[in-house]
LUMDRENSE-34776 format. One record per residue (C-alpha): residue number from 1; y, x, z. Coordinates in Angstrom, 3 decimals. Each point is the difference from the previous one (the first is absolute). Example, Ala and Ser with C-alpha at 12.3 -4.5 7.8 and 13.67 -1.06 7.14 Angstrom:
BEGIN
<resi:1 c2:-4.500 c1:12.300 c3:7.800>
<resi:2 c2:3.440 c1:1.370 c3:-0.660>
***
This chain:
BEGIN
<resi:1 c2:-0.015 c1:-0.009 c3:0.127>
<resi:2 c2:3.581 c1:1.488 c3:-0.801>
<resi:3 c2:2.682 c1:0.336 c3:2.271>
<resi:4 c2:3.102 c1:-1.431 c3:-0.234>
<resi:5 c2:1.951 c1:3.041 c3:-1.182>
<resi:6 c2:-2.564 c1:0.579 c3:-2.468>
<resi:7 c2:0.411 c1:-3.599 c3:-1.271>
<resi:8 c2:3.778 c1:0.167 c3:-0.428>
<resi:9 c2:-0.614 c1:3.602 c3:-1.833>
<resi:10 c2:-2.230 c1:-1.909 c3:-2.267>
<resi:11 c2:2.360 c1:-2.963 c3:-0.531>
<resi:12 c2:2.876 c1:2.402 c3:-0.530>
<resi:13 c2:-1.756 c1:1.875 c3:-2.470>
<resi:14 c2:-1.369 c1:-3.003 c3:-1.823>
<resi:15 c2:3.694 c1:-1.702 c3:0.023>
<resi:16 c2:1.653 c1:3.118 c3:-1.266>
<resi:17 c2:-2.617 c1:0.382 c3:-2.896>
<resi:18 c2:0.655 c1:-3.663 c3:-1.137>
<resi:19 c2:3.688 c1:0.634 c3:0.021>
<resi:20 c2:-0.424 c1:3.164 c3:-1.748>
<resi:21 c2:-1.839 c1:-2.017 c3:-2.635>
<resi:22 c2:2.432 c1:-2.695 c3:-0.430>
<resi:23 c2:2.710 c1:2.660 c3:-0.156>
<resi:24 c2:-1.846 c1:1.959 c3:-2.965>
<resi:25 c2:-1.104 c1:-3.169 c3:-1.899>
<resi:26 c2:2.801 c1:-2.491 c3:0.806>
<resi:27 c2:2.942 c1:1.297 c3:1.530>
<resi:28 c2:2.035 c1:-3.064 c3:-1.022>
<resi:29 c2:-2.288 c1:-1.702 c3:2.555>
<resi:30 c2:1.185 c1:2.457 c3:2.981>
<resi:31 c2:3.571 c1:0.723 c3:-0.875>
<resi:32 c2:2.880 c1:-2.674 c3:-0.536>
<resi:33 c2:1.331 c1:0.175 c3:-3.994>
<resi:34 c2:2.720 c1:-1.923 c3:-0.872>
<resi:35 c2:-0.619 c1:-2.077 c3:-3.007>
<resi:36 c2:2.715 c1:-0.874 c3:-2.754>
<resi:37 c2:0.603 c1:-3.459 c3:-1.568>
<resi:38 c2:-2.119 c1:1.809 c3:-2.860>
<resi:39 c2:-3.218 c1:-0.476 c3:2.507>
<resi:40 c2:-0.854 c1:3.588 c3:-0.716>
<resi:41 c2:-0.125 c1:1.959 c3:3.225>
<resi:42 c2:2.788 c1:2.897 c3:-0.070>
<resi:43 c2:-3.092 c1:2.516 c3:0.914>
<resi:44 c2:-1.500 c1:-0.630 c3:-3.002>
<resi:45 c2:3.172 c1:-0.191 c3:-2.059>
<resi:46 c2:0.936 c1:3.405 c3:1.337>
<resi:47 c2:-3.432 c1:1.510 c3:-0.302>
<resi:48 c2:0.846 c1:0.271 c3:-3.571>
<resi:49 c2:3.061 c1:2.071 c3:0.600>
<resi:50 c2:-2.045 c1:2.559 c3:1.938>
<resi:51 c2:-0.799 c1:2.963 c3:-2.365>
<resi:52 c2:-3.621 c1:1.349 c3:-0.127>
<resi:53 c2:-0.490 c1:3.461 c3:-0.352>
<resi:54 c2:-2.961 c1:1.319 c3:-2.329>
<resi:55 c2:-0.864 c1:3.621 c3:-0.602>
<resi:56 c2:-1.741 c1:1.017 c3:-3.198>
<resi:57 c2:-1.004 c1:3.552 c3:-1.160>
<resi:58 c2:-0.358 c1:1.961 c3:-3.168>
<resi:59 c2:-3.238 c1:1.664 c3:0.322>
<resi:60 c2:-2.226 c1:2.224 c3:-2.513>
<resi:61 c2:-3.800 c1:-0.272 c3:0.102>
<resi:62 c2:-2.156 c1:2.574 c3:-1.506>
<resi:63 c2:-3.396 c1:-0.940 c3:-1.879>
<resi:64 c2:-2.607 c1:1.286 c3:-2.272>
<resi:65 c2:-0.242 c1:-2.116 c3:-3.135>
<resi:66 c2:-2.858 c1:0.943 c3:-2.373>
<resi:67 c2:0.101 c1:3.800 c3:1.166>
<resi:68 c2:3.800 c1:0.120 c3:-0.182>
<resi:69 c2:2.353 c1:0.124 c3:3.018>
<resi:70 c2:2.515 c1:-2.665 c3:-0.219>
<resi:71 c2:2.769 c1:-0.938 c3:2.370>
<resi:72 c2:1.462 c1:-3.556 c3:0.146>
<resi:73 c2:2.881 c1:-1.421 c3:1.778>
<resi:74 c2:0.295 c1:-3.129 c3:2.040>
<resi:75 c2:2.154 c1:-2.072 c3:2.241>
<resi:76 c2:-1.833 c1:-0.107 c3:3.464>
<resi:77 c2:-0.383 c1:-2.727 c3:1.079>
<resi:78 c2:-0.829 c1:-1.333 c3:-3.546>
<resi:79 c2:0.628 c1:-3.705 c3:1.356>
<resi:80 c2:2.545 c1:-1.431 c3:2.234>
<resi:81 c2:0.418 c1:-3.747 c3:0.856>
<resi:82 c2:3.371 c1:-1.778 c3:0.583>
<resi:83 c2:1.143 c1:-3.318 c3:0.705>
<resi:84 c2:2.324 c1:-1.728 c3:-2.623>
<resi:85 c2:3.548 c1:0.048 c3:1.000>
<resi:86 c2:-0.239 c1:2.572 c3:3.052>
<resi:87 c2:2.339 c1:3.244 c3:-0.714>
<resi:88 c2:-1.956 c1:3.030 c3:-0.651>
<resi:89 c2:0.851 c1:3.514 c3:0.628>
<resi:90 c2:-2.245 c1:2.132 c3:-2.059>
<resi:91 c2:-0.204 c1:4.047 c3:1.103>
<resi:92 c2:-1.652 c1:1.980 c3:-2.565>
<resi:93 c2:-0.973 c1:3.443 c3:0.880>
<resi:94 c2:-0.121 c1:2.692 c3:-2.619>
<resi:95 c2:-3.221 c1:1.970 c3:1.617>
<resi:96 c2:-1.483 c1:1.031 c3:-3.371>
<resi:97 c2:1.397 c1:0.677 c3:-3.143>
<resi:98 c2:3.737 c1:1.265 c3:-1.173>
<resi:99 c2:1.470 c1:-3.244 c3:-0.201>
<resi:100 c2:-0.966 c1:-3.440 c3:-1.286>
<resi:101 c2:2.299 c1:-2.790 c3:-1.421>
<resi:102 c2:-1.525 c1:-3.211 c3:0.891>
<resi:103 c2:1.180 c1:-3.595 c3:-0.657>
<resi:104 c2:-1.213 c1:-3.554 c3:1.336>
<resi:105 c2:1.144 c1:-1.749 c3:-3.032>
<resi:106 c2:-0.496 c1:-3.725 c3:1.357>
<resi:107 c2:2.550 c1:0.698 c3:2.750>
<resi:108 c2:2.237 c1:2.246 c3:-1.646>
<resi:109 c2:-0.690 c1:3.160 c3:1.624>
<resi:110 c2:0.581 c1:3.438 c3:-1.533>
<resi:111 c2:0.172 c1:3.471 c3:1.676>
<resi:112 c2:-1.588 c1:3.079 c3:0.425>
<resi:113 c2:-1.619 c1:2.332 c3:2.818>
<resi:114 c2:-0.159 c1:3.747 c3:0.169>
<resi:115 c2:-2.843 c1:2.058 c3:1.748>
<resi:116 c2:1.388 c1:0.551 c3:3.560>
<resi:117 c2:2.109 c1:-3.036 c3:-0.098>
<resi:118 c2:-0.002 c1:-3.564 c3:0.865>
<resi:119 c2:1.615 c1:-2.670 c3:-1.967>
<resi:120 c2:0.764 c1:-3.218 c3:1.018>
<resi:121 c2:0.553 c1:-3.585 c3:-1.828>
<resi:122 c2:0.636 c1:-3.351 c3:1.169>
<resi:123 c2:-0.944 c1:-3.489 c3:-1.362>
<resi:124 c2:-0.681 c1:-3.156 c3:0.704>
<resi:125 c2:-3.255 c1:-1.280 c3:-2.044>
<resi:126 c2:1.082 c1:-3.654 c3:-1.555>
<resi:127 c2:-3.284 c1:-1.031 c3:-1.597>
<resi:128 c2:-3.792 c1:-0.126 c3:1.069>
<resi:129 c2:-2.419 c1:1.996 c3:-1.675>
<resi:130 c2:-1.143 c1:3.706 c3:-0.287>
<resi:131 c2:2.461 c1:2.481 c3:-1.765>
<resi:132 c2:-0.234 c1:3.977 c3:-1.104>
<resi:133 c2:2.027 c1:2.755 c3:1.534>
<resi:134 c2:-0.273 c1:2.547 c3:-3.030>
<resi:135 c2:0.556 c1:3.508 c3:-0.063>
<resi:136 c2:1.317 c1:0.974 c3:-3.319>
<resi:137 c2:-0.681 c1:3.702 c3:0.210>
<resi:138 c2:-3.974 c1:-0.753 c3:0.144>
<resi:139 c2:-0.694 c1:-3.097 c3:-2.128>
<resi:140 c2:-3.142 c1:1.443 c3:-1.876>
<resi:141 c2:-3.202 c1:2.188 c3:0.641>
<resi:142 c2:1.761 c1:2.593 c3:-1.872>
<resi:143 c2:2.417 c1:-0.198 c3:2.591>
<resi:144 c2:-2.032 c1:-0.068 c3:3.110>
<resi:145 c2:0.461 c1:-3.828 c3:0.228>
<resi:146 c2:0.353 c1:-2.532 c3:-0.528>
<resi:147 c2:1.807 c1:0.178 c3:3.588>
<resi:148 c2:0.511 c1:-3.800 c3:0.948>
<resi:149 c2:0.024 c1:-1.841 c3:3.035>
<resi:150 c2:0.145 c1:-3.840 c3:0.727>
<resi:151 c2:2.286 c1:-2.132 c3:2.139>
<resi:152 c2:-1.687 c1:-3.865 c3:0.711>
<resi:153 c2:2.501 c1:-2.357 c3:1.046>
<resi:154 c2:-1.457 c1:-2.903 c3:1.726>
<resi:155 c2:1.880 c1:-3.193 c3:0.832>
<resi:156 c2:2.137 c1:-0.424 c3:2.924>
***
Protein backbone atom coordinates (compact mmCIF):
# COMPACT_ATOMS: atom_id res chain seq x y z
CA UNK A 1 0.00 0.00 0.00
CA UNK A 2 1.30 3.46 -0.90
CA UNK A 3 1.86 6.10 1.72
CA UNK A 4 0.28 9.54 1.53
CA UNK A 5 3.47 11.25 0.30
CA UNK A 6 3.98 8.62 -2.43
CA UNK A 7 0.38 9.07 -3.62
CA UNK A 8 0.84 12.85 -3.82
CA UNK A 9 4.08 12.37 -5.75
CA UNK A 10 2.41 10.00 -8.23
CA UNK A 11 -0.60 12.32 -8.62
CA UNK A 12 1.65 15.37 -9.08
CA UNK A 13 3.78 13.66 -11.73
CA UNK A 14 0.68 12.33 -13.53
CA UNK A 15 -0.99 15.75 -13.48
CA UNK A 16 2.20 17.40 -14.74
CA UNK A 17 2.48 14.93 -17.63
CA UNK A 18 -1.16 15.50 -18.57
CA UNK A 19 -0.66 19.30 -18.59
CA UNK A 20 2.54 18.91 -20.63
CA UNK A 21 0.71 16.74 -23.17
CA UNK A 22 -2.11 19.26 -23.45
CA UNK A 23 0.37 22.14 -23.80
CA UNK A 24 2.19 20.32 -26.59
CA UNK A 25 -0.83 19.19 -28.58
CA UNK A 26 -3.49 21.80 -27.70
CA UNK A 27 -1.82 25.00 -26.43
CA UNK A 28 -5.02 26.94 -27.19
CA UNK A 29 -6.76 24.80 -24.52
CA UNK A 30 -4.43 25.93 -21.73
CA UNK A 31 -3.58 29.49 -22.72
CA UNK A 32 -6.00 32.34 -23.27
CA UNK A 33 -6.10 33.63 -26.83
CA UNK A 34 -7.95 36.65 -28.03
CA UNK A 35 -10.18 35.74 -30.97
CA UNK A 36 -10.75 38.53 -33.50
CA UNK A 37 -13.99 38.99 -35.44
CA UNK A 38 -12.61 36.75 -38.21
CA UNK A 39 -13.02 33.79 -35.86
CA UNK A 40 -9.36 32.74 -36.21
CA UNK A 41 -7.27 32.83 -33.09
CA UNK A 42 -4.55 35.47 -33.06
CA UNK A 43 -2.01 32.81 -32.13
CA UNK A 44 -2.81 30.87 -35.29
CA UNK A 45 -2.81 34.04 -37.40
CA UNK A 46 0.51 35.15 -35.88
CA UNK A 47 2.03 31.68 -36.30
CA UNK A 48 2.28 32.30 -40.03
CA UNK A 49 4.31 35.44 -39.32
CA UNK A 50 7.00 33.48 -37.49
CA UNK A 51 9.97 32.76 -39.72
CA UNK A 52 11.07 29.13 -39.96
CA UNK A 53 14.82 28.58 -40.38
CA UNK A 54 15.94 25.65 -42.53
CA UNK A 55 19.56 24.73 -43.26
CA UNK A 56 20.75 22.99 -46.45
CA UNK A 57 24.32 22.02 -47.30
CA UNK A 58 26.08 21.65 -50.64
CA UNK A 59 27.84 18.28 -50.41
CA UNK A 60 29.95 16.14 -52.69
CA UNK A 61 29.65 12.36 -52.86
CA UNK A 62 32.30 10.12 -54.38
CA UNK A 63 31.44 6.76 -55.91
CA UNK A 64 32.77 4.12 -58.24
CA UNK A 65 30.58 3.92 -61.33
CA UNK A 66 31.54 1.20 -63.82
CA UNK A 67 35.14 1.17 -62.61
CA UNK A 68 35.43 4.94 -62.83
CA UNK A 69 35.62 7.23 -59.81
CA UNK A 70 32.89 9.86 -60.05
CA UNK A 71 31.89 12.83 -57.91
CA UNK A 72 28.36 14.15 -57.67
CA UNK A 73 26.99 17.17 -55.84
CA UNK A 74 23.79 17.18 -53.81
CA UNK A 75 21.78 19.37 -51.47
CA UNK A 76 21.60 17.80 -48.04
CA UNK A 77 18.94 17.20 -46.95
CA UNK A 78 17.57 16.63 -50.42
CA UNK A 79 13.92 16.95 -49.38
CA UNK A 80 12.29 19.47 -47.06
CA UNK A 81 8.64 19.95 -46.15
CA UNK A 82 7.09 23.32 -45.36
CA UNK A 83 3.57 24.67 -44.82
CA UNK A 84 1.87 26.90 -47.37
CA UNK A 85 1.98 30.51 -46.20
CA UNK A 86 4.73 30.12 -43.59
CA UNK A 87 7.72 32.41 -43.94
CA UNK A 88 10.83 30.40 -44.78
CA UNK A 89 14.41 31.52 -44.18
CA UNK A 90 16.58 29.06 -46.10
CA UNK A 91 20.27 29.00 -45.15
CA UNK A 92 22.40 27.26 -47.78
CA UNK A 93 25.87 26.35 -46.52
CA UNK A 94 28.64 26.11 -49.13
CA UNK A 95 30.36 23.00 -47.83
CA UNK A 96 31.76 21.49 -51.06
CA UNK A 97 32.35 22.98 -54.51
CA UNK A 98 33.68 26.43 -55.40
CA UNK A 99 30.35 28.12 -56.08
CA UNK A 100 26.76 27.06 -56.65
CA UNK A 101 24.31 29.30 -58.53
CA UNK A 102 20.88 28.08 -57.43
CA UNK A 103 17.24 28.92 -57.90
CA UNK A 104 13.80 27.94 -56.71
CA UNK A 105 11.87 29.00 -59.84
CA UNK A 106 8.41 28.45 -58.36
CA UNK A 107 9.11 31.04 -55.64
CA UNK A 108 11.24 33.51 -57.64
CA UNK A 109 14.42 32.73 -55.67
CA UNK A 110 17.79 33.18 -57.44
CA UNK A 111 21.13 33.34 -55.64
CA UNK A 112 24.52 31.70 -55.21
CA UNK A 113 26.62 30.25 -52.40
CA UNK A 114 30.41 29.92 -52.31
CA UNK A 115 32.48 27.35 -50.45
CA UNK A 116 32.89 28.31 -46.80
CA UNK A 117 29.99 30.77 -46.89
CA UNK A 118 26.31 30.74 -46.00
CA UNK A 119 23.71 32.33 -48.26
CA UNK A 120 20.29 33.07 -46.79
CA UNK A 121 17.13 33.55 -48.86
CA UNK A 122 13.60 34.18 -47.63
CA UNK A 123 10.31 33.36 -49.29
CA UNK A 124 6.71 32.47 -48.50
CA UNK A 125 5.45 29.41 -50.38
CA UNK A 126 2.08 30.36 -51.83
CA UNK A 127 1.12 27.09 -53.53
CA UNK A 128 0.92 23.43 -52.56
CA UNK A 129 3.05 20.83 -54.32
CA UNK A 130 6.64 19.69 -54.74
CA UNK A 131 9.11 22.18 -56.18
CA UNK A 132 12.78 22.02 -57.21
CA UNK A 133 15.83 23.73 -55.76
CA UNK A 134 18.19 23.69 -58.75
CA UNK A 135 21.95 24.21 -58.85
CA UNK A 136 22.69 25.64 -62.30
CA UNK A 137 26.39 24.72 -62.13
CA UNK A 138 25.65 20.99 -61.80
CA UNK A 139 22.73 20.23 -64.09
CA UNK A 140 24.00 17.02 -65.73
CA UNK A 141 26.23 14.01 -65.03
CA UNK A 142 28.93 15.69 -67.14
CA UNK A 143 28.91 18.49 -64.54
CA UNK A 144 28.72 16.26 -61.43
CA UNK A 145 24.96 16.48 -61.20
CA UNK A 146 22.12 16.84 -61.42
CA UNK A 147 22.16 18.79 -58.16
CA UNK A 148 18.48 19.19 -57.37
CA UNK A 149 16.68 19.33 -54.04
CA UNK A 150 12.95 19.30 -53.42
CA UNK A 151 10.61 21.43 -51.33
CA UNK A 152 7.23 19.91 -50.63
CA UNK A 153 4.61 22.47 -49.60
CA UNK A 154 1.66 21.08 -47.68
CA UNK A 155 -1.66 22.87 -46.99
CA UNK A 156 -1.87 25.05 -43.89
